[in-house]
C-alpha positions as CSV (number, residue, x, y, z in Angstrom):
1,M,305.4,78.3,56.7
2,S,305.0,79.0,60.6
3,N,307.7,79.2,62.9
4,I,309.2,75.9,64.8
5,I,309.4,75.5,68.7
6,L,312.7,74.0,69.9
7,T,312.9,73.3,73.5
8,L,316.4,73.8,75.1
9,P,317.9,71.4,78.0
10,D,316.8,74.3,80.5
11,G,313.2,74.0,79.1
12,K,313.1,77.2,77.6
13,P,311.6,77.5,74.1
14,L,313.4,78.7,71.0
15,E,311.5,79.7,67.8
16,V,313.2,79.5,64.6
17,P,312.0,79.5,61.1
18,A,310.5,76.5,59.3
19,G,313.3,74.9,57.1
20,A,316.4,76.8,59.2
21,S,319.1,74.6,60.1
22,V,320.5,73.4,63.5
23,L,323.4,76.1,63.1
24,D,320.9,78.8,62.6
25,A,319.1,77.9,66.0
26,A,322.7,77.8,67.8
27,K,323.2,81.4,66.0
28,L,320.0,82.5,67.6
29,I,321.5,81.3,70.9
30,G,324.6,82.9,70.7
31,P,327.0,83.9,67.7
32,K,330.3,82.5,69.8
33,L,328.3,79.3,70.8
34,A,327.5,78.5,67.0
35,Q,331.4,79.0,66.4
36,V,332.2,76.2,68.5
37,V,329.5,73.4,68.6
38,V,330.4,70.4,66.6
39,A,326.8,68.5,66.4
40,A,323.5,68.4,67.7
41,K,320.7,66.0,69.0
42,L,317.1,66.4,68.0
43,D,314.9,64.6,70.3
44,N,317.1,61.1,70.5
45,Q,318.7,61.6,66.9
46,M,322.0,62.8,66.5
47,V,322.6,65.3,63.7
48,D,325.0,67.5,61.4
49,L,324.8,71.3,62.1
50,S,323.4,71.7,58.6
51,H,320.2,69.5,59.4
52,K,317.1,71.4,58.5
53,V,314.4,71.5,61.6
54,D,311.2,70.6,60.4
55,K,309.0,69.8,63.4
56,P,309.2,70.7,67.3
57,A,312.0,68.7,69.1
58,K,314.1,69.2,72.3
59,L,317.3,70.5,71.0
60,V,320.8,69.8,72.7
61,L,324.1,71.3,71.2
62,F,327.6,69.6,71.5
63,K,330.7,71.5,72.0
64,P,334.1,69.2,71.3
65,D,334.7,69.0,75.1
66,S,331.7,67.1,75.7
67,G,331.4,63.3,75.3
68,E,329.4,63.1,72.3
69,G,330.9,66.2,70.6
70,L,334.1,64.8,71.2
71,E,332.8,61.4,69.5
72,V,331.8,63.4,66.2
73,F,334.8,65.5,66.5
74,R,337.2,62.4,66.6
75,H,335.0,60.6,63.9
76,S,335.5,63.5,61.7
77,S,339.0,63.1,62.2
78,A,339.1,59.8,61.0
79,H,337.3,60.9,57.6
80,V,340.0,63.3,57.4
81,L,342.7,60.6,57.8
82,A,340.9,58.8,55.3
83,Q,341.0,61.3,52.5
84,A,344.8,61.9,53.2
85,I,345.0,58.2,52.6
86,M,343.4,58.1,49.3
87,R,345.5,61.1,48.0
88,L,349.0,59.6,48.7
89,Y,347.6,56.1,47.8
90,P,345.1,55.9,45.4
91,D,344.7,52.5,45.4
92,A,344.1,51.9,48.9
93,K,340.6,50.4,50.0
94,L,339.0,52.1,53.0
95,A,337.2,49.7,55.5
96,I,335.7,51.3,58.7
97,G,337.1,54.5,60.7
98,P,335.3,54.4,64.3
99,V,336.0,56.4,67.3
100,V,337.6,54.3,70.5
101,E,338.5,55.1,74.2
102,E,341.7,56.7,73.3
103,G,340.8,58.5,69.8
104,F,340.0,57.0,66.6
105,Y,341.5,54.7,63.9
106,Y,340.9,53.8,60.4
107,D,341.6,50.4,58.6
108,I,343.0,50.2,55.4
109,G,343.6,47.7,52.8
110,G,345.6,47.6,49.5
111,I,348.5,49.8,50.6
112,P,352.2,49.0,51.4
113,P,353.5,48.1,54.9
114,L,353.4,51.6,56.8
115,S,356.4,52.9,58.7
116,P,356.6,56.0,61.4
117,D,357.9,58.1,58.4
118,S,354.6,57.0,56.7
119,L,352.6,58.5,59.4
120,V,354.5,61.7,59.3
121,K,353.6,61.9,55.5
122,I,350.0,61.1,56.3
123,E,349.9,63.9,59.0
124,E,351.0,66.4,56.6
125,E,348.7,65.6,54.0
126,M,345.8,65.7,56.6
127,K,347.2,69.4,57.4
128,K,346.6,70.2,53.9
129,I,343.0,69.2,54.3
130,V,342.4,71.0,57.5
131,A,343.8,74.2,55.6
132,E,341.3,73.7,52.9
133,D,338.3,73.9,55.3
134,Q,336.2,71.2,53.2
135,P,332.9,71.0,54.2
136,F,331.2,67.9,55.2
137,V,328.2,67.4,52.9
138,R,325.5,64.5,53.8
139,R,323.8,62.8,50.9
140,E,321.1,60.4,51.2
141,M,321.0,57.9,48.2
142,A,319.6,54.8,47.4
143,K,321.9,51.6,48.2
144,K,322.4,50.6,44.6
145,E,323.6,54.5,44.0
146,A,326.0,54.0,46.9
147,L,327.1,50.5,45.8
148,A,328.3,52.2,42.4
149,L,330.6,54.4,44.2
150,Y,332.4,51.3,45.4
151,P,333.1,49.2,42.4
152,N,336.6,48.0,43.6
153,N,336.2,48.3,47.4
154,P,334.8,44.7,49.2
155,F,334.8,46.6,52.5
156,K,332.4,49.3,51.5
157,R,330.4,47.0,49.6
158,E,329.8,44.8,52.5
159,L,328.9,47.5,54.8
160,A,326.5,49.0,52.4
161,E,324.8,46.0,52.0
162,G,324.1,45.1,55.6
163,I,322.7,48.2,56.1
164,E,318.7,47.9,56.7
165,G,316.2,49.4,54.3
166,G,316.8,50.9,50.8
167,K,318.8,54.3,51.5
168,V,322.3,54.9,53.2
169,S,324.1,58.0,53.7
170,V,327.6,59.3,52.2
171,Y,329.4,62.3,53.2
172,F,331.0,64.3,50.6
173,N,334.1,66.7,51.0
174,P,334.0,69.2,48.3
175,K,337.6,70.9,47.6
176,T,336.3,74.3,49.1
177,A,333.7,75.5,51.3
178,K,332.7,78.2,48.7
179,S,330.9,75.9,46.5
180,P,327.7,74.3,48.0
181,A,327.7,71.5,45.1
182,V,329.1,68.5,45.4
183,P,331.8,67.5,42.6
184,A,332.3,64.0,41.4
185,A,335.9,64.6,42.1
186,A,335.2,65.1,45.8
187,F,336.1,62.7,48.6
188,F,333.4,60.7,49.9
189,D,332.8,58.2,52.6
190,L,329.9,55.7,53.7
191,C,329.0,56.9,57.0
192,A,325.7,57.5,59.4
193,G,327.3,60.6,60.6
194,P,327.0,62.9,62.0
195,H,330.2,65.4,61.4
196,V,331.7,68.6,62.2
197,P,330.9,71.4,59.7
198,S,334.1,71.6,58.0
199,T,337.5,70.0,58.0
200,G,338.9,73.5,59.4
201,R,337.6,72.6,62.9
202,I,340.1,69.9,63.3
203,K,342.9,71.9,64.4
204,A,344.7,69.6,66.4
205,F,345.6,65.9,65.7
206,K,348.3,63.4,65.8
207,L,348.7,59.7,64.3
208,T,350.1,57.5,67.2
209,K,350.7,54.1,65.7
210,V,349.8,51.6,63.3
211,A,348.8,47.8,64.1
212,G,347.4,44.8,62.2
213,A,343.6,43.8,62.3
214,Y,341.6,41.7,60.3
215,W,338.5,42.6,58.8
216,R,335.6,42.0,60.9
217,A,338.0,41.0,63.5
218,D,338.0,37.6,61.9
219,A,341.3,35.7,61.3
220,N,339.9,34.0,58.4
221,N,339.5,37.6,56.8
222,E,342.0,39.6,54.7
223,Q,344.5,41.6,57.4
224,L,344.4,45.2,57.1
225,Q,346.4,48.1,58.5
226,R,344.9,49.8,61.3
227,I,346.1,53.6,61.7
228,Y,345.4,55.1,65.1
229,G,345.2,58.7,66.2
230,I,344.2,61.2,68.4
231,S,342.6,64.9,68.0
232,F,341.6,67.4,70.2
233,A,339.9,70.8,69.5
234,D,342.8,73.1,70.9
235,P,346.6,72.5,70.4
236,K,347.3,72.6,74.3
237,T,345.5,69.5,75.0
238,L,347.1,67.6,72.3
239,E,350.2,69.1,73.4
240,E,349.6,67.6,77.0
241,Y,348.2,64.5,75.4
242,V,351.4,63.8,73.6
243,T,353.4,64.7,76.9
244,R,351.3,62.1,78.7
245,L,352.2,59.7,75.8
246,E,355.8,60.2,76.1
247,E,355.5,59.5,79.9
248,A,353.4,56.4,79.2
249,E,356.3,55.3,76.9
250,K,358.7,55.4,79.6
251,R,356.6,53.7,82.1
252,D,355.6,50.9,79.9
253,H,355.4,47.5,81.8
254,R,356.9,45.6,79.2
255,K,360.2,47.6,79.3
256,I,360.4,48.0,83.2
257,G,359.2,44.6,83.4
258,T,362.2,43.3,81.4
259,Q,364.7,45.7,83.3
260,L,363.5,44.6,86.7
261,G,363.2,41.2,85.9
262,L,359.4,40.8,86.6
263,L,358.0,39.2,83.4
264,M,358.9,37.6,80.1
265,M,356.7,37.0,76.9
266,S,357.3,34.1,74.5
267,D,356.3,33.3,71.0
268,M,355.6,29.8,72.4
269,A,352.6,31.1,74.2
270,P,351.2,34.5,72.5
271,G,349.1,36.3,75.1
272,M,350.4,34.3,78.1
273,P,352.8,36.3,80.3
274,F,355.6,34.5,82.2
275,L,356.3,35.7,85.9
276,L,359.8,35.6,86.6
277,P,361.2,35.5,90.4
278,N,360.9,39.2,91.2
279,G,357.5,39.1,89.3
280,M,356.3,36.3,91.7
281,I,357.2,38.3,94.6
282,I,355.0,41.1,93.5
283,R,352.4,38.6,92.7
284,N,352.5,36.6,96.1
285,E,352.3,39.9,98.1
286,L,349.1,41.2,96.1
287,E,347.5,37.6,96.6
288,K,348.5,37.6,100.3
289,F,347.1,41.0,100.9
290,W,343.7,39.9,98.9
291,R,343.4,36.8,101.2
292,E,344.0,38.8,104.4
293,E,341.4,41.2,103.4
294,H,338.7,38.5,102.2
295,R,339.3,36.6,105.3
296,T,338.5,39.6,107.3
297,A,335.4,40.5,105.4
298,G,333.9,37.0,105.9
299,Y,335.0,35.2,102.3
300,Q,335.9,31.6,101.8
301,E,338.2,30.9,99.2
302,I,337.7,27.9,96.6
303,K,339.4,26.5,93.5
304,T,337.7,25.0,90.5
305,P,338.8,23.1,87.6
306,I,340.3,24.7,84.5
307,I,338.6,22.4,82.0
308,M,335.1,21.5,82.3
309,N,332.5,19.4,80.2
310,E,331.0,21.6,77.3
311,Q,327.5,20.8,78.4
312,L,328.5,23.1,81.6
313,W,328.4,26.2,79.4
314,H,325.8,25.4,77.5
315,Q,323.8,25.5,80.7
316,S,325.3,28.7,81.9
317,G,324.6,30.5,78.8
318,H,328.3,31.1,77.5
319,W,327.9,28.7,74.7
320,D,325.0,31.1,73.1
321,H,326.7,34.4,74.1
322,Y,330.7,33.7,74.2
323,K,331.7,30.6,72.6
324,E,334.0,32.6,70.0
325,N,336.1,33.7,72.9
326,M,336.7,30.1,74.1
327,Y,339.1,27.1,73.6
328,F,337.7,23.5,73.3
329,T,339.3,19.9,73.9
330,Q,338.2,16.3,73.6
331,I,339.1,14.3,76.8
332,D,337.7,10.8,76.7
333,E,336.1,11.4,73.4
334,Q,333.8,14.2,75.0
335,P,333.9,17.8,74.2
336,F,335.3,20.0,76.9
337,A,336.0,23.9,77.2
338,V,339.0,25.7,78.8
339,K,337.0,28.0,81.2
340,P,336.8,31.9,80.2
341,M,335.1,32.7,83.4
342,N,334.9,31.0,86.8
343,C,331.1,31.7,87.7
344,P,329.8,28.3,86.2
345,G,332.3,26.6,88.4
346,A,331.3,28.5,91.4
347,M,327.7,27.6,90.9
348,L,328.5,23.8,91.0
349,V,330.2,24.3,94.4
350,F,327.0,26.2,95.7
351,G,325.0,23.6,94.6
352,S,327.1,20.7,95.5
353,T,325.2,20.4,98.8
354,A,321.9,21.3,100.7
355,R,322.1,25.1,101.7
356,S,320.3,26.7,104.3
357,Y,319.2,30.6,104.5
358,R,321.1,30.6,107.6
359,E,324.2,30.5,105.3
360,L,323.4,33.4,103.7
361,P,325.0,35.8,102.4
362,L,327.5,33.0,101.4
363,R,330.9,34.5,100.1
364,L,332.9,32.4,97.7
365,C,336.3,33.9,96.6
366,E,338.7,32.2,94.0
367,M,341.9,33.2,92.0
368,G,340.7,31.4,89.3
369,L,342.8,31.1,86.0
370,V,340.7,31.5,82.7
371,H,341.5,31.7,79.1
372,R,340.0,33.7,76.5
373,H,340.5,33.9,72.9
374,E,341.8,37.4,71.8
375,L,343.0,38.1,68.0
376,S,346.6,38.5,67.9
377,G,346.4,42.0,66.9
378,V,345.1,43.5,70.2
379,L,347.4,41.6,72.3
380,S,349.7,43.9,74.4
381,G,352.0,42.9,77.1
382,M,350.3,42.0,80.4
383,V,347.3,44.2,79.7
384,R,345.7,42.3,76.8
385,V,346.4,38.9,77.4
386,R,345.0,35.3,76.5
387,A,345.6,33.7,80.1
388,F,344.9,35.3,83.2
389,T,343.8,34.9,86.6
390,Q,340.8,36.8,87.8
391,D,340.2,37.7,91.6
392,D,336.7,36.5,91.4
393,S,334.2,36.3,93.9
394,H,330.4,34.8,93.9
395,L,328.1,35.9,96.8
396,Y,325.3,33.9,97.1
397,V,322.3,36.3,98.8
398,T,318.4,36.7,99.5
399,E,317.0,39.7,97.6
400,E,317.0,41.6,100.6
401,Q,320.6,41.2,101.2
402,I,321.8,42.6,97.7
403,E,322.1,46.0,98.6
404,Q,324.0,45.9,101.7
405,E,326.3,43.1,100.3
406,V,327.1,45.7,97.1
407,I,327.8,48.2,99.6
408,G,330.2,45.5,101.3
409,V,331.9,45.2,98.1
410,I,332.3,48.9,97.2
411,K,334.0,49.6,100.7
412,L,336.4,46.8,100.1
413,V,337.3,48.3,96.5
414,D,337.8,51.5,98.3
415,K,340.0,50.1,100.6
416,F,342.2,48.3,97.9
417,Y,342.3,51.3,95.5
418,K,343.4,53.4,98.3
419,T,346.2,51.5,99.4
420,F,347.4,51.6,95.7
421,G,347.0,55.3,95.5
422,F,344.4,55.1,92.9
423,T,341.3,57.6,92.5
424,Y,338.4,55.9,91.1
425,T,335.2,56.6,89.3
426,A,331.8,54.6,89.2
427,E,329.5,53.4,86.4
428,L,326.3,51.7,86.4
429,S,325.6,49.8,83.4
430,T,322.1,48.7,82.8
431,R,319.9,46.3,80.6
432,P,321.1,45.6,77.0
433,E,319.0,44.8,74.4
434,K,320.0,41.0,74.2
435,F,319.5,39.7,78.2
436,M,318.4,36.6,79.8
437,G,315.6,36.5,82.2
438,E,312.7,38.6,83.2
439,K,312.6,42.3,83.0
440,Q,311.2,42.6,86.2
441,T,313.9,40.9,87.8
442,W,316.5,43.2,86.0
443,D,314.5,46.2,87.3
444,R,314.7,44.9,90.7
445,A,318.7,44.5,90.4
446,E,319.0,47.7,89.0
447,A,317.3,49.3,91.7
448,A,319.2,47.6,94.5
449,L,322.5,48.8,92.7
450,H,321.3,52.5,92.3
451,N,320.2,52.4,96.1
452,A,323.6,50.8,97.1
453,L,325.6,53.6,95.4
454,K,323.4,56.5,96.7
455,T,323.5,54.9,100.3
456,I,327.4,54.7,100.5
457,G,327.3,58.3,98.6
458,L,329.6,57.5,96.0
459,P,329.1,59.5,92.8
460,Y,328.6,57.6,89.6
461,T,327.4,57.6,85.8
462,V,324.8,55.6,84.0
463,N,325.9,53.7,81.1
464,A,322.5,52.7,79.5
465,G,322.0,49.4,77.9
466,D,325.7,48.0,78.6
467,G,324.9,45.5,81.3
468,A,326.4,42.0,81.2
469,F,323.8,39.4,79.2
470,Y,322.8,38.3,82.8
471,G,322.6,41.1,85.1
472,P,323.3,45.0,85.5
473,K,326.7,45.8,86.9
474,I,328.9,48.6,88.6
475,D,332.4,49.2,86.9
476,F,335.1,50.8,88.8
477,K,337.8,52.8,86.6
478,I,340.9,53.7,88.4
479,K,342.9,56.6,87.5
480,D,346.8,55.6,87.4
481,A,349.7,58.5,88.3
482,I,349.6,59.9,84.9
483,G,346.0,60.3,84.6
484,R,345.1,57.3,82.3
485,S,341.8,55.5,83.3
486,W,341.6,51.6,83.7
487,Q,338.8,49.5,84.1
488,C,339.3,46.9,86.7
489,A,337.0,46.2,89.4
490,T,333.2,45.4,88.8
491,V,330.2,44.1,90.6
492,Q,327.1,42.5,88.9
493,V,323.9,41.2,90.4
494,D,322.4,37.9,88.5
495,F,319.1,36.6,89.1
496,Q,319.6,34.3,86.1
497,M,322.4,31.8,86.6
498,P,321.4,30.5,89.8
499,M,318.1,29.4,88.3
500,R,319.7,28.1,85.1
501,F,321.7,25.6,87.5
502,N,318.5,24.7,89.6
503,L,320.5,26.4,92.9
504,A,318.4,26.7,96.2
505,Y,318.4,27.2,99.4
506,T,315.8,26.4,102.3
507,G,314.0,29.5,103.6
508,A,312.9,30.1,107.1
509,D,309.2,29.0,105.7
510,D,310.8,25.6,104.9
511,K,310.4,26.0,101.3
512,L,313.0,26.2,98.6
513,H,314.4,29.3,96.9
514,A,316.5,30.5,94.3
515,P,319.6,32.6,95.4
516,I,320.7,35.8,93.7
517,A,324.3,35.4,93.0
518,I,326.6,38.7,93.0
519,H,329.6,38.3,90.9
520,R,332.4,40.7,91.6
521,V,336.0,41.2,91.0
522,I,338.7,44.0,92.3
523,Y,341.8,43.7,91.0
524,G,339.9,42.3,87.7
525,S,342.9,40.5,86.1
526,M,345.9,39.8,88.3
527,E,348.2,40.0,85.1
528,R,346.6,43.3,84.1
529,F,346.6,44.9,87.5
530,M,350.1,44.0,87.7
531,G,350.9,45.6,84.2
532,I,348.7,48.7,85.6
533,L,350.7,48.6,88.9
534,I,354.3,48.6,87.1
535,E,353.1,51.5,84.9
536,H,351.3,53.3,88.0
537,Y,354.5,53.1,90.1
538,A,357.2,53.3,87.1
539,G,358.9,50.5,88.9
540,T,359.3,52.3,92.0
541,F,357.1,50.1,94.3
542,P,356.3,50.4,97.8
543,V,358.4,48.8,100.2
544,W,355.7,46.1,100.6
545,L,355.5,45.1,97.0
546,S,359.5,45.6,96.3
547,P,361.2,42.5,95.0
548,V,364.4,43.6,97.0
549,Q,363.6,45.8,100.0
550,I,367.0,46.6,101.2
551,S,370.5,46.4,99.5
552,V,373.2,46.1,101.7
553,L,376.5,47.1,100.0
554,P,380.0,46.4,101.9
555,I,382.6,49.1,101.0
556,G,385.5,46.8,101.2
557,K,386.5,43.4,101.8
558,E,387.0,44.0,105.3
559,H,383.6,45.1,105.7
560,K,382.0,41.9,103.9
561,A,381.5,40.0,107.6
562,F,379.7,42.5,109.1
563,A,377.4,43.2,105.8
564,K,376.7,39.7,105.6
565,A,375.7,39.5,109.4
566,L,373.2,42.1,109.1
567,H,371.8,41.0,105.6
568,E,371.2,37.6,107.6
569,K,369.5,39.5,110.3
570,F,366.9,41.4,107.7
571,A,366.1,38.0,106.2
572,K,365.3,36.8,109.9
573,E,363.2,39.7,110.1
574,G,361.1,38.6,107.0
575,F,362.6,41.7,104.9
576,R,363.9,40.9,101.2
577,S,367.6,41.7,101.5
578,E,370.2,41.4,98.9
579,L,374.2,41.6,99.7
580,D,376.2,42.8,97.1
581,E,379.8,41.3,97.7
582,R,381.0,42.3,94.6
583,D,384.7,43.7,94.3
584,D,383.5,47.1,92.9
585,T,383.5,50.5,93.9
586,I,380.5,51.7,96.2
587,A,379.4,54.3,93.8
588,S,379.0,51.5,91.2
589,K,376.9,49.3,93.8
590,I,375.0,52.2,94.7
591,R,374.2,53.0,91.1
592,D,373.2,49.3,90.1
593,A,370.7,49.2,93.3
594,Q,369.0,52.6,92.1
595,M,368.5,51.0,88.7
596,K,366.8,48.1,90.3
597,K,364.7,50.6,92.1
598,V,365.6,49.1,95.7
599,P,363.9,51.1,98.5
600,Y,366.9,51.4,101.0
601,M,370.6,50.9,100.5
602,L,373.1,50.6,103.2
603,A,376.6,51.4,102.5
604,I,378.6,49.5,105.3
605,G,382.1,50.7,106.1
606,K,384.6,51.4,109.2
607,N,382.3,53.9,110.6
608,E,379.1,51.8,110.6
609,I,380.8,48.9,112.1
610,D,382.5,51.3,114.9
611,T,379.2,52.9,115.8
612,G,376.6,50.6,114.9
613,R,374.6,53.3,113.5
614,L,373.5,52.8,109.6
615,A,373.6,55.7,106.7
616,V,370.2,54.8,105.3
617,R,369.8,56.1,101.6
618,D,366.4,55.6,99.9
619,R,366.1,55.5,96.4
620,K,365.5,59.1,96.0
621,G,369.1,59.9,97.5
622,K,367.9,61.0,100.8
623,I,370.5,59.8,103.7
624,T,369.4,59.1,107.3
625,P,371.2,58.2,110.2
626,M,369.5,55.5,112.0
627,A,370.3,52.7,114.7
628,L,369.9,49.2,113.4
629,D,366.4,48.6,115.5
630,E,365.3,51.9,114.5
631,F,366.0,51.3,111.0
632,V,364.1,47.7,111.4
633,K,361.0,49.0,113.2
634,H,360.9,51.9,110.4
635,V,360.9,49.2,107.6
636,K,358.3,46.9,109.4
637,M,356.3,50.3,109.7
638,M,356.5,50.6,105.8
639,I,355.7,47.3,105.2
640,K,352.7,46.9,107.5
641,E,351.1,50.4,106.4
642,K,352.1,49.7,102.6
643,K,353.5,53.0,102.6
644,Q,355.4,54.6,99.4
645,I,358.5,56.4,99.9
646,E,358.0,60.1,99.7
């Protein structure tokens, strides 16, 4: 047989014998490369390294530190987890084990409730499987044959039956790499693949937690146990990740929120956070900043109802694409829905009166409370909730105005995130498989977003096929103080919804034209953003956000009158001051103020009364002598410039 030509990413040809494996091709490029790659792509098909090359194709090899390589690496790690479970719990029923943003998980049925000690035992079993260096062997078989492998596992049977076509793939793990055969007793798992060559490649992993999950995410189905894990190609990266997890645990917004009196949760309203007085101070400051910046940027604020007639959601398209996430009620024997999004209400506002091209761009903003049905198993404090407020805006523009308005949104996003000390990345998501409207309008919308990003010089990646059902979008992912990524801001171009609502404006030609809508948020969800901020700052908020900005601490009874006068002056200046009049030691008062993470503490004694100068202690312990007027000026500057104490 003649040799086959593969084309490498740099365009160079690679000649391989017909029937050679992808791994053989990697060895021809370089022996060291062959030792680290974990999977490959032939043209547009992801394949195992054992895959036989039978025709010319473009070849891309993936290391475990690449996006595609890491996904294969972690999916293989999930299979190692599944095998360890089956060894320890032979009656277990495996469900699914996909890769997620923070690692992988496997859903398991038919086993007793797992504890942290159980995870340790499972990890130990996984280490044995890795040490055995079992190969991943792919077999394609008739669906009937695959079903016979799972006589008592309803989850795998359902998955197999749902696969189109007559054949499915199953991966086997023989006990030793020395035997090419697939013994009947080998571990197997229904899977499309690909996988790493053998379990021995998975050197660094850790199981992180166990949670409940419903099969197929349906509360009517059986509840399973979901085991989460993380894996990396080298132990050092895992060690760094574990350190970051420990730091994240210290910063947990639920823990800090309770300590600082910011928030609470209740079983009476699952997934719906309660903000306490200190939390409302932060929330109000965030909203105040938001309103000031939007007013300056030419936005007009509106408010739309929380509950609207079901007919509206049919018209908007949410009924067809989102109804399973919505709540419903009856009013006057008519069906109504609790809004999951603010867009339809904003459409009604635009359509409530005749509009002229002279009004465009029309920028409408709203702090809109929405409700979305999330499964109880995924609820998490303030970062995954059922009720939240979106800082929504809907910009109504002509097609010629899209690019410039998107640039304006990007600049606003940049200003907000720099204020909080966040770095961020941008990702452009394009037309999904299921979409509303015409391909031509989608192409023009995507081009406008591309051009806006290029004009402003913001680097971005393309996430093909992940746009909203009504339009393409740019997502902004922020990085917090410990390097975690959060998706918050988004800007979406929508040709579709204005047409569904028959929105129109009178153009310069005296004819009616449909506007284009730009949907966008900056905070995203106010609740989620607050949770992120609490963890980003670890509760040590900059002065402008701190619930208490100054603690005035009289040393003795004879100093209380002077301390009270100071406290009242600070209140008149607009500062959030706290007077600690307890009959306690000054050391205890300072310690309590530090526990509350108050930015400034003023111990008031005879010297301060006699000299009129203050010993200003910041929460990091630095003491700076200041005159009263000097301190007032300093605090005002810190608030105005939204600075953090260095």
